[in-house]
PDB file as gemmi writes it, atoms N, CA and C in Angstrom:
CRYST1    1.000    1.000    1.000  90.00  90.00  90.00 P 1                      
ATOM      1  N   MET A   1       1.532 -20.147  -4.500  1.00  0.00           N  
ATOM      2  CA  MET A   1       2.095 -19.194  -3.648  1.00  0.00           C  
ATOM      3  C   MET A   1       0.926 -18.976  -2.421  1.00  0.00           C  
ATOM      4  N   GLN A   2       1.630 -18.871  -1.362  1.00  0.00           N  
ATOM      5  CA  GLN A   2       0.886 -18.277  -0.397  1.00  0.00           C  
ATOM      6  C   GLN A   2       1.366 -16.878   0.032  1.00  0.00           C  
ATOM      7  N   LEU A   3       0.024 -16.161   0.409  1.00  0.00           N  
ATOM      8  CA  LEU A   3       0.427 -14.797   1.032  1.00  0.00           C  
ATOM      9  C   LEU A   3      -0.461 -14.764   2.330  1.00  0.00           C  
ATOM     10  N   ARG A   4       0.074 -13.924   3.211  1.00  0.00           N  
ATOM     11  CA  ARG A   4      -0.397 -13.548   4.487  1.00  0.00           C  
ATOM     12  C   ARG A   4      -1.831 -12.432   4.073  1.00  0.00           C  
ATOM     13  N   VAL A   5      -2.854 -12.885   4.588  1.00  0.00           N  
ATOM     14  CA  VAL A   5      -3.852 -12.067   4.560  1.00  0.00           C  
ATOM     15  C   VAL A   5      -4.574 -11.663   5.699  1.00  0.00           C  
ATOM     16  N   ARG A   6      -4.721 -10.554   5.954  1.00  0.00           N  
ATOM     17  CA  ARG A   6      -5.244  -9.927   7.264  1.00  0.00           C  
ATOM     18  C   ARG A   6      -6.539  -9.614   7.181  1.00  0.00           C  
ATOM     19  N   LEU A   7      -7.781 -10.352   8.006  1.00  0.00           N  
ATOM     20  CA  LEU A   7      -8.960 -10.003   8.150  1.00  0.00           C  
ATOM     21  C   LEU A   7      -9.457  -9.231   9.494  1.00  0.00           C  
ATOM     22  N   GLU A   8     -10.257  -8.235   8.879  1.00  0.00           N  
ATOM     23  CA  GLU A   8     -10.838  -7.608  10.225  1.00  0.00           C  
ATOM     24  C   GLU A   8     -12.334  -7.261   9.947  1.00  0.00           C  
ATOM     25  N   GLN A   9     -13.294  -7.438  11.117  1.00  0.00           N  
ATOM     26  CA  GLN A   9     -14.483  -6.940  10.813  1.00  0.00           C  
ATOM     27  C   GLN A   9     -14.605  -5.661  11.093  1.00  0.00           C  
ATOM     28  N   ASP A  10     -15.375  -4.771  10.129  1.00  0.00           N  
ATOM     29  CA  ASP A  10     -15.696  -3.433  10.377  1.00  0.00           C  
ATOM     30  C   ASP A  10     -16.666  -3.395  11.229  1.00  0.00           C  
ATOM     31  N   GLU A  11     -16.964  -1.948  11.798  1.00  0.00           N  
ATOM     32  CA  GLU A  11     -18.157  -1.744  12.450  1.00  0.00           C  
ATOM     33  C   GLU A  11     -19.780  -1.932  11.771  1.00  0.00           C  
ATOM     34  N   ASP A  12     -19.792  -2.223  10.623  1.00  0.00           N  
ATOM     35  CA  ASP A  12     -20.933  -3.005  10.058  1.00  0.00           C  
ATOM     36  C   ASP A  12     -21.151  -4.447  10.190  1.00  0.00           C  
ATOM     37  N   GLY A  13     -19.889  -5.113  10.394  1.00  0.00           N  
ATOM     38  CA  GLY A  13     -20.130  -6.669  10.308  1.00  0.00           C  
ATOM     39  C   GLY A  13     -19.666  -7.069   9.244  1.00  0.00           C  
ATOM     40  N   VAL A  14     -18.889  -6.159   8.423  1.00  0.00           N  
ATOM     41  CA  VAL A  14     -18.491  -6.740   6.975  1.00  0.00           C  
ATOM     42  C   VAL A  14     -16.885  -7.277   7.174  1.00  0.00           C  
ATOM     43  N   TYR A  15     -16.558  -8.021   6.804  1.00  0.00           N  
ATOM     44  CA  TYR A  15     -15.270  -8.612   6.612  1.00  0.00           C  
ATOM     45  C   TYR A  15     -14.361  -7.910   5.544  1.00  0.00           C  
ATOM     46  N   VAL A  16     -13.393  -7.217   6.116  1.00  0.00           N  
ATOM     47  CA  VAL A  16     -12.230  -6.718   5.376  1.00  0.00           C  
ATOM     48  C   VAL A  16     -11.117  -7.479   4.922  1.00  0.00           C  
ATOM     49  N   ALA A  17     -10.496  -7.717   4.178  1.00  0.00           N  
ATOM     50  CA  ALA A  17      -9.354  -8.342   3.748  1.00  0.00           C  
ATOM     51  C   ALA A  17      -8.399  -7.649   3.319  1.00  0.00           C  
ATOM     52  N   THR A  18      -7.044  -7.533   3.848  1.00  0.00           N  
ATOM     53  CA  THR A  18      -5.715  -6.863   2.965  1.00  0.00           C  
ATOM     54  C   THR A  18      -4.687  -8.141   3.172  1.00  0.00           C  
ATOM     55  N   CYS A  19      -3.898  -7.764   1.933  1.00  0.00           N  
ATOM     56  CA  CYS A  19      -2.656  -8.364   1.953  1.00  0.00           C  
ATOM     57  C   CYS A  19      -1.301  -7.379   2.263  1.00  0.00           C  
ATOM     58  N   PRO A  20      -0.758  -7.155   3.198  1.00  0.00           N  
ATOM     59  CA  PRO A  20       0.212  -6.578   3.627  1.00  0.00           C  
ATOM     60  C   PRO A  20       1.330  -6.539   2.567  1.00  0.00           C  
ATOM     61  N   SER A  21       1.823  -7.504   1.863  1.00  0.00           N  
ATOM     62  CA  SER A  21       2.783  -7.588   0.664  1.00  0.00           C  
ATOM     63  C   SER A  21       2.159  -7.048  -0.771  1.00  0.00           C  
ATOM     64  N   LEU A  22       1.087  -6.989  -0.702  1.00  0.00           N  
ATOM     65  CA  LEU A  22       0.353  -6.343  -1.891  1.00  0.00           C  
ATOM     66  C   LEU A  22      -0.296  -4.857  -1.614  1.00  0.00           C  
ATOM     67  N   PRO A  23       0.434  -3.694  -1.180  1.00  0.00           N  
ATOM     68  CA  PRO A  23      -0.424  -2.534  -0.637  1.00  0.00           C  
ATOM     69  C   PRO A  23      -1.325  -1.995  -1.571  1.00  0.00           C  
ATOM     70  N   GLY A  24      -2.745  -1.747  -1.358  1.00  0.00           N  
ATOM     71  CA  GLY A  24      -3.881  -1.514  -1.905  1.00  0.00           C  
ATOM     72  C   GLY A  24      -4.616  -2.484  -2.506  1.00  0.00           C  
ATOM     73  N   CYS A  25      -4.208  -3.467  -2.136  1.00  0.00           N  
ATOM     74  CA  CYS A  25      -4.979  -4.827  -2.651  1.00  0.00           C  
ATOM     75  C   CYS A  25      -5.996  -5.114  -1.277  1.00  0.00           C  
ATOM     76  N   ILE A  26      -7.238  -4.901  -1.439  1.00  0.00           N  
ATOM     77  CA  ILE A  26      -8.374  -4.960  -0.449  1.00  0.00           C  
ATOM     78  C   ILE A  26      -9.329  -5.656  -1.050  1.00  0.00           C  
ATOM     79  N   SER A  27     -10.244  -6.406  -0.286  1.00  0.00           N  
ATOM     80  CA  SER A  27     -11.460  -6.930  -0.669  1.00  0.00           C  
ATOM     81  C   SER A  27     -12.193  -6.794   0.831  1.00  0.00           C  
ATOM     82  N   GLN A  28     -13.332  -7.393   0.346  1.00  0.00           N  
ATOM     83  CA  GLN A  28     -14.324  -7.678   1.470  1.00  0.00           C  
ATOM     84  C   GLN A  28     -15.701  -8.566   1.395  1.00  0.00           C  
ATOM     85  N   GLY A  29     -16.333  -8.916   2.601  1.00  0.00           N  
ATOM     86  CA  GLY A  29     -17.282 -10.024   2.023  1.00  0.00           C  
ATOM     87  C   GLY A  29     -17.956 -10.184   3.499  1.00  0.00           C  
ATOM     88  N   ASN A  30     -19.401 -10.271   3.287  1.00  0.00           N  
ATOM     89  CA  ASN A  30     -20.135 -10.626   4.393  1.00  0.00           C  
ATOM     90  C   ASN A  30     -19.838 -11.514   5.315  1.00  0.00           C  
ATOM     91  N   THR A  31     -19.094 -12.625   5.075  1.00  0.00           N  
ATOM     92  CA  THR A  31     -18.423 -13.631   5.829  1.00  0.00           C  
ATOM     93  C   THR A  31     -16.889 -13.763   5.670  1.00  0.00           C  
ATOM     94  N   GLU A  32     -16.226 -14.284   6.413  1.00  0.00           N  
ATOM     95  CA  GLU A  32     -15.108 -14.699   6.496  1.00  0.00           C  
ATOM     96  C   GLU A  32     -14.528 -15.148   4.938  1.00  0.00           C  
ATOM     97  N   ARG A  33     -15.227 -16.306   4.854  1.00  0.00           N  
ATOM     98  CA  ARG A  33     -14.948 -17.245   3.816  1.00  0.00           C  
ATOM     99  C   ARG A  33     -15.254 -16.315   2.459  1.00  0.00           C  
ATOM    100  N   GLU A  34     -16.208 -15.654   2.484  1.00  0.00           N  
ATOM    101  CA  GLU A  34     -16.648 -14.665   1.399  1.00  0.00           C  
ATOM    102  C   GLU A  34     -15.501 -13.593   1.178  1.00  0.00           C  
ATOM    103  N   ALA A  35     -15.014 -13.223   2.309  1.00  0.00           N  
ATOM    104  CA  ALA A  35     -14.017 -12.145   2.184  1.00  0.00           C  
ATOM    105  C   ALA A  35     -12.526 -13.045   1.592  1.00  0.00           C  
ATOM    106  N   LEU A  36     -12.471 -13.842   1.990  1.00  0.00           N  
ATOM    107  CA  LEU A  36     -11.040 -14.951   1.251  1.00  0.00           C  
ATOM    108  C   LEU A  36     -11.652 -14.990  -0.209  1.00  0.00           C  
ATOM    109  N   ARG A  37     -12.424 -15.610  -0.448  1.00  0.00           N  
ATOM    110  CA  ARG A  37     -12.737 -15.809  -1.850  1.00  0.00           C  
ATOM    111  C   ARG A  37     -12.612 -14.762  -2.459  1.00  0.00           C  
ATOM    112  N   HIS A  38     -13.379 -13.634  -2.297  1.00  0.00           N  
ATOM    113  CA  HIS A  38     -12.957 -12.229  -3.252  1.00  0.00           C  
ATOM    114  C   HIS A  38     -11.639 -11.917  -3.060  1.00  0.00           C  
ATOM    115  N   MET A  39     -11.023 -12.065  -1.872  1.00  0.00           N  
ATOM    116  CA  MET A  39      -9.416 -11.595  -1.640  1.00  0.00           C  
ATOM    117  C   MET A  39      -8.638 -12.623  -2.658  1.00  0.00           C  
ATOM    118  N   ARG A  40      -8.773 -13.692  -2.942  1.00  0.00           N  
ATOM    119  CA  ARG A  40      -7.978 -14.484  -3.794  1.00  0.00           C  
ATOM    120  C   ARG A  40      -8.373 -13.954  -5.525  1.00  0.00           C  
ATOM    121  N   GLU A  41      -9.365 -13.333  -5.717  1.00  0.00           N  
ATOM    122  CA  GLU A  41      -9.789 -12.706  -7.171  1.00  0.00           C  
ATOM    123  C   GLU A  41      -8.808 -11.354  -7.107  1.00  0.00           C  
ATOM    124  N   ALA A  42      -9.022 -10.793  -6.174  1.00  0.00           N  
ATOM    125  CA  ALA A  42      -8.109  -9.450  -5.946  1.00  0.00           C  
ATOM    126  C   ALA A  42      -6.710  -9.754  -6.378  1.00  0.00           C  
ATOM    127  N   VAL A  43      -6.066 -10.482  -5.620  1.00  0.00           N  
ATOM    128  CA  VAL A  43      -4.567 -10.604  -5.577  1.00  0.00           C  
ATOM    129  C   VAL A  43      -4.219 -11.141  -6.858  1.00  0.00           C  
ATOM    130  N   ARG A  44      -5.217 -12.039  -7.581  1.00  0.00           N  
ATOM    131  CA  ARG A  44      -5.029 -12.626  -9.098  1.00  0.00           C  
ATOM    132  C   ARG A  44      -4.760 -11.372  -9.833  1.00  0.00           C  
ATOM    133  N   LEU A  45      -5.915 -10.688  -9.651  1.00  0.00           N  
ATOM    134  CA  LEU A  45      -5.849  -9.201 -10.727  1.00  0.00           C  
ATOM    135  C   LEU A  45      -5.091  -8.177 -10.621  1.00  0.00           C  
ATOM    136  N   HIS A  46      -4.445  -8.079  -8.963  1.00  0.00           N  
ATOM    137  CA  HIS A  46      -3.475  -7.117  -8.532  1.00  0.00           C  
ATOM    138  C   HIS A  46      -1.974  -7.596  -9.199  1.00  0.00           C  
ATOM    139  N   LEU A  47      -1.845  -8.807  -9.190  1.00  0.00           N  
ATOM    140  CA  LEU A  47      -0.497  -9.170  -9.803  1.00  0.00           C  
ATOM    141  C   LEU A  47      -0.447  -9.083 -11.231  1.00  0.00           C  
ATOM    142  N   ARG A  48      -1.731  -9.490 -11.725  1.00  0.00           N  
ATOM    143  CA  ARG A  48      -1.890  -9.203 -13.392  1.00  0.00           C  
ATOM    144  C   ARG A  48      -1.670  -7.764 -13.663  1.00  0.00           C  
ATOM    145  N   ALA A  49      -2.071  -6.954 -12.858  1.00  0.00           N  
ATOM    146  CA  ALA A  49      -2.070  -5.451 -13.460  1.00  0.00           C  
ATOM    147  C   ALA A  49      -0.488  -5.218 -13.138  1.00  0.00           C  
ATOM    148  N   LEU A  50       0.185  -5.575 -12.150  1.00  0.00           N  
ATOM    149  CA  LEU A  50       1.379  -5.232 -11.755  1.00  0.00           C  
ATOM    150  C   LEU A  50       2.470  -5.648 -12.750  1.00  0.00           C  
ATOM    151  N   ALA A  51       2.195  -6.974 -13.309  1.00  0.00           N  
ATOM    152  CA  ALA A  51       2.963  -7.646 -14.169  1.00  0.00           C  
ATOM    153  C   ALA A  51       2.928  -6.974 -15.793  1.00  0.00           C  
ATOM    154  N   ALA A  52       1.401  -6.506 -16.144  1.00  0.00           N  
ATOM    155  CA  ALA A  52       1.338  -5.559 -17.204  1.00  0.00           C  
ATOM    156  C   ALA A  52       1.898  -4.514 -17.357  1.00  0.00           C  
ATOM    157  N   ASP A  53       2.434  -3.761 -16.158  1.00  0.00           N  
ATOM    158  CA  ASP A  53       2.838  -2.543 -16.241  1.00  0.00           C  
ATOM    159  C   ASP A  53       4.356  -2.740 -15.891  1.00  0.00           C  
ATOM    160  N   ASN A  54       5.027  -3.922 -15.620  1.00  0.00           N  
ATOM    161  CA  ASN A  54       6.123  -4.212 -15.395  1.00  0.00           C  
ATOM    162  C   ASN A  54       6.828  -3.797 -14.171  1.00  0.00           C  
ATOM    163  N   LEU A  55       6.002  -3.760 -13.290  1.00  0.00           N  
ATOM    164  CA  LEU A  55       6.140  -3.108 -11.892  1.00  0.00           C  
ATOM    165  C   LEU A  55       6.731  -4.339 -11.115  1.00  0.00           C  
ATOM    166  N   PRO A  56       7.431  -4.503  -9.831  1.00  0.00           N  
ATOM    167  CA  PRO A  56       7.780  -5.467  -9.177  1.00  0.00           C  
ATOM    168  C   PRO A  56       6.592  -5.888  -8.211  1.00  0.00           C  
ATOM    169  N   LEU A  57       6.426  -7.323  -8.220  1.00  0.00           N  
ATOM    170  CA  LEU A  57       5.210  -7.978  -7.991  1.00  0.00           C  
ATOM    171  C   LEU A  57       5.216  -7.649  -6.315  1.00  0.00           C  
ATOM    172  N   PHE A  58       6.307  -7.717  -5.793  1.00  0.00           N  
ATOM    173  CA  PHE A  58       6.205  -7.603  -4.300  1.00  0.00           C  
ATOM    174  C   PHE A  58       6.948  -6.312  -3.723  1.00  0.00           C  
ATOM    175  N   GLU A  59       6.161  -5.703  -2.531  1.00  0.00           N  
ATOM    176  CA  GLU A  59       6.845  -4.516  -2.021  1.00  0.00           C  
ATOM    177  C   GLU A  59       8.178  -4.839  -1.452  1.00  0.00           C  
ATOM    178  N   ARG A  60       9.394  -4.499  -1.398  1.00  0.00           N  
ATOM    179  CA  ARG A  60      10.491  -4.864  -0.793  1.00  0.00           C  
ATOM    180  C   ARG A  60      10.793  -3.802   0.112  1.00  0.00           C  
ATOM    181  N   GLY A  61      11.549  -4.409   1.297  1.00  0.00           N  
ATOM    182  CA  GLY A  61      11.779  -3.826   2.125  1.00  0.00           C  
ATOM    183  C   GLY A  61      11.069  -4.254   3.828  1.00  0.00           C  
ATOM    184  N   PRO A  62      11.752  -3.727   4.912  1.00  0.00           N  
ATOM    185  CA  PRO A  62      11.498  -4.314   6.018  1.00  0.00           C  
ATOM    186  C   PRO A  62       9.957  -3.476   6.496  1.00  0.00           C  
ATOM    187  N   VAL A  63       9.162  -3.955   7.231  1.00  0.00           N  
ATOM    188  CA  VAL A  63       7.839  -3.242   7.305  1.00  0.00           C  
ATOM    189  C   VAL A  63       7.590  -3.923   9.002  1.00  0.00           C  
ATOM    190  N   LYS A  64       7.349  -2.785   9.827  1.00  0.00           N  
ATOM    191  CA  LYS A  64       7.096  -3.108  11.053  1.00  0.00           C  
ATOM    192  C   LYS A  64       5.925  -2.522  11.230  1.00  0.00           C  
ATOM    193  N   GLU A  65       4.966  -3.453  12.172  1.00  0.00           N  
ATOM    194  CA  GLU A  65       3.620  -3.140  12.442  1.00  0.00           C  
ATOM    195  C   GLU A  65       3.768  -3.186  13.963  1.00  0.00           C  
ATOM    196  N   THR A  66       2.925  -1.922  14.534  1.00  0.00           N  
ATOM    197  CA  THR A  66       2.895  -1.868  15.957  1.00  0.00           C  
ATOM    198  C   THR A  66       1.381  -1.010  16.199  1.00  0.00           C  
ATOM    199  N   ARG A  67       1.232  -0.902  17.851  1.00  0.00           N  
ATOM    200  CA  ARG A  67       0.026  -0.400  18.254  1.00  0.00           C  
ATOM    201  C   ARG A  67       0.649   0.849  18.768  1.00  0.00           C  
ATOM    202  N   ILE A  68      -0.388   1.758  18.976  1.00  0.00           N  
ATOM    203  CA  ILE A  68      -0.375   3.024  19.380  1.00  0.00           C  
ATOM    204  C   ILE A  68      -1.240   3.400  20.461  1.00  0.00           C  
ATOM    205  N   ALA A  69      -1.202   3.982  21.569  1.00  0.00           N  
ATOM    206  CA  ALA A  69      -2.086   4.581  22.134  1.00  0.00           C  
ATOM    207  C   ALA A  69      -2.763   5.928  21.897  1.00  0.00           C  
ATOM    208  N   VAL A  70      -4.350   6.219  21.767  1.00  0.00           N  
ATOM    209  CA  VAL A  70      -4.557   7.531  21.505  1.00  0.00           C  
ATOM    210  C   VAL A  70      -5.697   7.957  22.645  1.00  0.00           C  
ATOM    211  N   SER A  71      -5.623   8.999  23.105  1.00  0.00           N  
ATOM    212  CA  SER A  71      -6.583   9.698  24.207  1.00  0.00           C  
ATOM    213  C   SER A  71      -7.677  10.352  23.290  1.00  0.00           C  
ATOM    214  N   VAL A  72      -9.160  10.060  23.369  1.00  0.00           N  
ATOM    215  CA  VAL A  72     -10.098  10.857  22.808  1.00  0.00           C  
ATOM    216  C   VAL A  72     -10.806  11.854  23.822  1.00  0.00           C  
TER     217      VAL A  72                                                      
END                                                                             
């Protein structure tokens, strides 16, 4: 199974990984490689927990991502 993972580097230099199709499934690492390794384990655990609770494995429905401008 292949899932899309989003990697972002935060202000402290830590890489944060999220999986858009599994809301709440988040991990991190000091390098991209470490963050992805941790994310693989997070996804496995997340899917097992959903299955154990008889919940759908993936969120259904369209998701739209966009950007907004904000004045500060």
